[in-house]
N, C-alpha and C positions, 0 to 999 in steps of 0.2 A: 610450541605454538603460543602465540600472543594471548595473554589473559583476556584481552578484549574480544578475541575471536570465540571464546568459549563462555562468555558471560551470559547468563540467562536474561531474558527480557521479561518485563512485567506483563502479566496477563497472557502468558504463553502456554497455558494448559491446553491439552488436546480437546477438540470439539468446540472451542471458542471461535467466534468469527474473526478472521484475520483481515478480510477484505470485504467491503460493502460498496457496491456500485448502485447508484440511485438515479434513475431518469437520465442516463448518459446519452447525449446527442452530439454529433459532430457534422458541421456543414463545411463544404469546400466551395470556394468561389471559382467557378469554371467559366466565368464570363469571357466574352471576346474582349480584345483591347479597348480601352476607353474611347479612342478616336473612332473606331469602327462602330461602337454602340451609339455615339453621338450622331454620326452620319446616318446610320440605319434606324435610329430611334428605338433601339432595342434595350430592354431592361437588363439589369444584372441577373445572372443565372447561378443559383446555388444548388449543389448536389448534397443531399442529406445521406451520408454514408452510414451513420449510426443514428437510430431513431428511438430514443426513450428506453434504452436497455437498463434493466435492473437485475441484480443477482447478488448473492452472498456466498463467499467461500470460507468454510471452516478450516481451522488449523489441522494440517495433516491429511487433508483430502485432495482429490484431483477433480476439478471441474473442467470438462471439455466443452468447447464451442465448435459446432460442426455446421457445415452448409456449403453450398456451391461457391465457386469463385465470384467475388464481388458482393457477397452478402454482408460484409462489414466486420467479420470476425477478427481479421488482422488489424483493422483500425481500432477496435476495442483494445487489443493488446498494446498498441502504441500509445493510446490514451492513458492506459494504466501506468505505463512506464514513463510517462511524461514527454514522450517524443512529439506528441501533438497536444495542443491545449483544447479542452472540451468547449463546445459552444454553449452547452447547458448541462446541468446535472452535477452530481458529486461523486468523488472517489475517496472513500474513507479507508485508511490503512491503520488497523488497530486503534480506532477511535480518533485518529487525526485526519482532518480534511486536507488532502494534499494541496488544494487550491489556496489554502490560507497560510501555508508555511512559507517562511522567508528562505532566502537562498542558502544560508548555512544550515537551517533545519532540514531543508529538502536534500542537501548533500548528505547529511547524516542518515536520513531516511532511505536514500537510494542504495546505500550499502546493504540494506536488509532485503531488497528484491533485485533480481537480475533477469536477463532475457537471453534465451537461446534462439538464434535466428534460423531461418529456413534453409538458406544456402550456405553450406560449409565451405564452398569455394570462394564466396564473396565476403564472408564475415570475418575472415582472418587476414591480417596484414601480411602480404607475401614477402615483405622486406625484413620482418622481425623473426627471430628465432622463437621456437615454441615456448621456451622458458620465459621470455620477455612477454609474450602474449598472455600466458597464464597468470603471470605476476602483476599484470597491469592494474586490475582492480585493487590489489593489495597496496600497491604503490600510490594509486590515486587517492585512497582513503587513509594513507599513512598508518596502516595497521601493523606492519613489520618493516623494520629498517633493512636496507639492502645489506646482504652478507650471507653467511652460512645458514642463518635461521630462515631467511627467505628462500634460499636454494632448497633447504630441507622441505619447506612447505610446498614448493612447486613439485618436488619429487613425490611427495605424498599424494598430491592431487592427481598427478599423472598415473600413479599406481591405482588410485581409487577408480579411475575410468578405464582400466585395463591396458594402459600403456606402460612403458618403461621410463624410469627417471632419466635414462640416457637419451631418450627421445627429445629432451628439452634443448639439445644442441642442434636439432634439425630445423629445417624450414617447412612451412605448410605444404609446398609442392611435392615434398618427399613422402606424402601420406595419401592413402586412399580416401574416398569420400566418407566412409564410416569412421575412419580414424580421425579425420578432420573434425567430424561432429563430436567425437569424444574429447578432442582438444577444446572445442567450444563449450562443452559441458564442464570441463575442468576449469576453464576461465570463469564461467558463471558461478562456480562453487568457491572460488578463491577468496571472496570476501565473507564467506560463511553466511550466506543469505538464509532467510527463512521462507521466502516465496520466490518461485521461478515462473516466469511467463515463457511458455514454449510455443513459438510461432511456427507450426508445421515442421518440427525438427526432423521428421523422417521422410517427408514427401520427395526430397531430392535423392533418396537412397534406394538401392536395390531392395527387393522384398525380403531377402534373407538377412540383409544388414539392418533393415527396419526392425525386425524381431530382436536382434541383438541390442540395438539402442533402446528399445522399449523395455526390455528386461533389465538393462543397466539402470535406466531411470527409476524403475520400480525398486531395485535394490538400494539405490542411493536415497530414495525417499524414506525407506525403512531405517536406514543407517543414520541419516542426518535429520529425520523428522521434518522433511520438506513439505511444502504445500505447492501444488501446481495449478496454473491455468494453462490448459493444453488446447491449442488451436489446430484443427484438422478439417479436411473436407471428406474424410473417409470414416464412415461409421464402424467399419471392421477394425480399424486401428484403435479407435477410442474405446471399444468394448473391452480391451485387454488392460487398460491403464486407468480408466475413469471410475470415480466414485459416483459422480452425477454427470449428466449430459444436457447441454442446452442446444437446441436446434435453432439456427438463425436463417431468416429469409428476408432479403431486401432491407437490411438494417435493423430488424426486430427479432427478438426471441419469440418463436411461435410455440415452443414446447420446452419444458425443463422438468426432469425427473431423475430419480436415481437410476443407475445404469441397468440393473436387472429389470426394473419396471418398464423402462423405455423400450428395451429389446423384447421383452415378453409381450408388451401391450402398447405398441405405438398408437397414439391418439390422432395427432394432426395428420391430414392427408399427405402433407409434404414429408413428414417423418416416415410415413408408410412407404412413400416412393423411394426415399433414400435407403431404407432398409431392404426394399426389393432389389435395389441395385447391387447389393452384396452378393457375390457368386455363391450359389447353393452347391457346395462341394459334395454334400451327402446325397444329392439328387432326391430330396424328400418329396418333391412334387407339390409343395405348399403353394397356395395362391400368391401371385405376385402382382404388384401394381406398377406398370411401366411408367418411367419418368417421361412425361409428355411436355412439349412446348419448351420455351426458353425463358430465362429470367427477363422480366420487363425492363425497359429503359429506366434507370433510377432517376433520370432528369424529369421523367414524366410518369411517375408510378400510377398504377390503377387506383381508382377510388375504392373505398371500403376495404375489404380484405385484399391485400396486394397479391395474394396467391390465387385469387378467384379465376384468372384467365387459364390456369393450368389445372384447376381442381375438378375431379370427376363428379363431385357432389354439390356443385355450386347452385345457389338459389339467389333470388332477387335481393334478399337481405345481405348476402355476402358482397354484392356489388355496391350497396348503398351505405352500410354501417361498418365502421372499423371495429373488429373484435378486440376486446381487452383480455389480457392474460388473467385467467381465474383458476382457482383450485378445482381439481376434479379427481377424486379418488386417488390421492397420493401424488398427483402430478399437477403441473400448472400449464395450461394450454390456452392459446388464443384462437378459438374456432367456434363460430356460431353453431355449426352442425353438431359438434360434440356436446355443447351445453344445452342445445335445444332438442337433441335426441334423434336427428334424422341421419346421422352418419353411423353406420354399424361399427362397434368396437371389436377389433380383431385381436384375438389372443393367440400367441404362438404356441405350437404344440410342445 
């Protein structure tokens, strides 16, 4: 293995913040064509997909962002990886503000974080052999020269994810969905990153295969000291892999807490609804809060708390004032009812 792949990084001790996201926002211009707007006298229309998101991820932990489709969690992942430019806010990776880095500095930084995409059928080049796919980040960053050493590295990566080094000669279409996602994980690990952004890596897989991939990711995290940002819409999935969980709704984080606290005592009404949607296999008969209504149109979000049209505890204050995320007994929650005391706190048995 190349010495550069094993070189320790400064400030790489466990428990130190590896990523800080501060006031991150992203607007997309969804206006009609310019000529149509001139004729109709219509203004430009902006969609705010991410609205002032802030969080910190410590080295070696897994922070999961969960929420319904369209809540902005995947946009956060793409902003962190540099696939989108933020409208406002900062993304700081180990003390370096990514927005201030030059092209060469950013290229060197990008080798330290990689992304695992949602669809293993679309994220792999069907014309490339697996060995070339897995070796792509190594070649792009000039970490190992082509030859026996690179072939050995590819074989080690395929073995690490439960495949055979001989699979490197095959094409993606020769593998099942779960095997393709293993190839995607091997590719993400090939530059020896410290931080992985996992954008719903199990949602396109069968339930039994999901468990295998989650167990694999936990094993790799222990072996390589990885840090994860895990994106999902399923609370049941994140309960098995997360250190902390952030719940997103319409572009904002409405609650964030460590995993045990959030599942034992969900505070925000939206978090309670998501938890109630998890199938109760044990038939415990516990009280459940049905998920009512639909996500509002993000082009015309509700005033005040954006969750108030669906909230069973709504009051006038919720419609008028936007709640800020504040500390509450070991968690951080944006809810007037919790901080003012009119929403009952439900503790799981």
